[in-house]
C-alpha positions, 0 to 999 in steps of 0.5 A, spaced: 303 131 566 308 131 560 311 125 558 318 127 561 314 128 568 312 120 567 319 118 565 322 122 571 317 118 576 319 111 572 326 112 573 325 114 580 321 107 581 327 103 578 332 100 583 339 101 581 345 096 582 350 100 584 353 107 584 353 111 578 347 107 575 342 112 576 345 118 574 347 114 567 340 112 566 338 119 567 342 121 562 341 116 557 333 115 558 331 122 559 337 126 556 338 131 562 343 132 567 342 129 574 341 136 577 336 138 572 332 131 574 332 132 581 329 139 580 324 136 576 323 131 581 322 136 586 317 140 583 313 133 581 312 132 588 308 138 589 304 136 583 297 133 585 297 130 578 304 126 580 300 124 586 294 121 582 299 118 577 304 114 582 301 115 589 306 110 592 313 113 589 310 120 590 308 119 598 315 115 599 319 121 596 315 126 600 317 123 606 324 122 605 324 130 603 320 132 609 325 128 614 331 131 610 328 138 612 326 136 619 334 134 620 336 141 617 
């Protein structure tokens, strides 16, 4: 996994105090748009290395993603 991949997972682990805080942090910490961030994050959810690195976060996000897919 790249340093950016690790940083994306770290951002996702953090708590956010209010609206816009997460998007601001994505731009400031990673230097990418929130849209690109979510594209990278979604790809990481299917990466076994991400699961090995941070199983709690990856499994939580997989559950959320699967629930959203089932509702469609």
